[in-house]
C-alpha positions as a Markdown table, in Angstrom:
| # | Residue | x | y | z |
|---|---|---|---|---|
| 1 | Met | -13.2 | 12.5 | 0.6 |
| 2 | Asp | -13.3 | 11.6 | -2.8 |
| 3 | Asn | -12.6 | 14.0 | -6.0 |
| 4 | Lys | -16.2 | 14.0 | -6.9 |
| 5 | Lys | -16.9 | 15.2 | -3.4 |
| 6 | Leu | -13.5 | 17.0 | -3.1 |
| 7 | Ile | -14.4 | 18.6 | -6.4 |
| 8 | Ser | -17.8 | 19.8 | -5.5 |
| 9 | Glu | -17.3 | 21.0 | -2.6 |
| 10 | Leu | -14.3 | 23.8 | -4.1 |
| 11 | Gln | -17.5 | 24.9 | -7.1 |
| 12 | Lys | -19.7 | 25.4 | -3.9 |
| 13 | Arg | -17.4 | 27.7 | -2.0 |
| 14 | Ser | -15.7 | 29.3 | -4.6 |
| 15 | Gly | -18.4 | 29.8 | -7.2 |
| 16 | Leu | -16.5 | 28.5 | -10.1 |
| 17 | Asp | -18.1 | 26.0 | -12.7 |
| 18 | Lys | -17.4 | 22.1 | -12.6 |
| 19 | Ser | -14.6 | 22.9 | -15.3 |
| 20 | Met | -13.2 | 25.2 | -14.6 |
| 21 | Ile | -12.3 | 23.3 | -11.2 |
| 22 | Asn | -11.4 | 20.7 | -13.2 |
| 23 | Ala | -8.7 | 22.3 | -15.2 |
| 24 | Ile | -7.2 | 23.7 | -11.7 |
| 25 | Tyr | -7.1 | 20.2 | -10.6 |
| 26 | Lys | -5.6 | 18.7 | -13.2 |
| 27 | Thr | -2.8 | 21.3 | -13.5 |
| 28 | Met | -1.9 | 21.6 | -10.3 |
| 29 | Leu | -1.3 | 17.9 | -10.1 |
| 30 | Gln | 0.5 | 18.1 | -13.5 |
| 31 | Val | 2.7 | 20.7 | -12.1 |
| 32 | Ile | 3.2 | 19.2 | -9.3 |
| 33 | Ser | 4.4 | 16.1 | -10.8 |
| 34 | Glu | 6.8 | 17.7 | -12.8 |
| 35 | Gln | 7.9 | 18.7 | -10.4 |
| 36 | Cys | 8.7 | 16.0 | -7.9 |
| 37 | Ile | 10.5 | 14.0 | -11.6 |
| 38 | Asn | 12.6 | 16.4 | -11.2 |
| 39 | Leu | 14.0 | 16.5 | -7.7 |
| 40 | Asn | 12.2 | 19.4 | -6.6 |
| 41 | Asp | 10.2 | 20.0 | -4.0 |
| 42 | Val | 6.7 | 21.2 | -3.6 |
| 43 | Ser | 5.2 | 23.6 | -1.1 |
| 44 | Ile | 2.0 | 24.3 | -0.6 |
| 45 | Asp | 0.7 | 27.6 | 2.1 |
| 46 | Asn | -1.1 | 26.1 | 5.2 |
| 47 | Ile | -1.4 | 22.4 | 4.1 |
| 48 | Gly | 2.3 | 20.8 | 3.4 |
| 49 | Lys | 5.4 | 19.9 | 0.5 |
| 50 | Phe | 5.8 | 17.2 | -1.5 |
| 51 | Ile | 9.7 | 15.7 | -1.1 |
| 52 | Pro | 10.7 | 13.6 | -3.5 |
| 53 | Lys | 14.2 | 11.3 | -3.5 |
| 54 | Lys | 16.0 | 9.2 | -5.8 |
| 55 | Arg | 16.4 | 6.1 | -5.1 |
| 56 | Leu | 19.4 | 5.4 | -7.1 |
| 57 | Glu | 20.0 | 1.8 | -9.5 |
| 58 | Phe | 21.8 | -1.0 | -7.2 |
| 59 | Thr | 21.9 | -5.0 | -8.2 |
| 60 | His | 20.9 | -8.2 | -6.7 |
| 61 | Lys | 21.8 | -11.2 | -7.3 |
| 62 | Asp | 19.3 | -14.1 | -6.6 |
| 63 | Pro | 20.3 | -16.9 | -4.4 |
| 64 | Glu | 18.8 | -19.5 | -6.1 |
| 65 | Thr | 19.5 | -18.9 | -9.9 |
| 66 | Gly | 22.4 | -17.0 | -8.8 |
| 67 | Asn | 21.3 | -15.2 | -11.6 |
| 68 | Thr | 22.2 | -10.9 | -10.8 |
| 69 | Leu | 19.1 | -8.5 | -11.3 |
| 70 | Leu | 19.4 | -4.8 | -11.5 |
| 71 | Tyr | 16.8 | -2.6 | -10.6 |
| 72 | Pro | 16.2 | 0.7 | -11.9 |
| 73 | Pro | 16.8 | 4.1 | -10.3 |
| 74 | Lys | 13.3 | 4.9 | -8.9 |
| 75 | Ile | 11.9 | 8.5 | -7.8 |
| 76 | Ser | 9.8 | 8.2 | -4.0 |
| 77 | Val | 7.6 | 11.3 | -3.0 |
| 78 | Lys | 7.7 | 11.8 | 0.6 |
| 79 | Phe | 4.5 | 14.9 | 1.8 |
| 80 | Ser | 5.0 | 16.6 | 4.9 |
| 81 | Ile | 2.3 | 17.9 | 6.5 |
| 82 | Asp | 2.7 | 21.5 | 7.7 |
| 83 | Lys | 2.0 | 22.5 | 11.0 |
| 84 | Thr | -0.6 | 25.0 | 10.6 |
| 85 | Leu | -3.1 | 22.0 | 9.2 |
| 86 | Ile | -1.7 | 19.9 | 11.9 |
| 87 | Asp | -3.1 | 22.8 | 14.3 |
| 88 | Lys | -6.5 | 23.5 | 13.2 |
| 89 | Leu | -6.9 | 19.8 | 12.4 |
| 90 | Asn | -6.9 | 19.4 | 16.0 |
| 91 | Lys | -9.4 | 22.0 | 17.1 |
């Protein structure tokens, strides 16, 4: 399901207009992004949890050129699906 279909389905089920659904969706994504940038977990009941992890910067020496490269710190996000959702999907 793509974003358009998701927003359309949310609109049908909630009875809210499309602009309201879009605003809620964008705000939710912004909040999740901001919390992950701050390395805070984000839990959504019965769906799952976004778990950010920061990799530290590191250096690596290129064996061919002899140059030392510095790789910047990086934040990766893991999504852990909730057991309740897995149970619903497997029914």
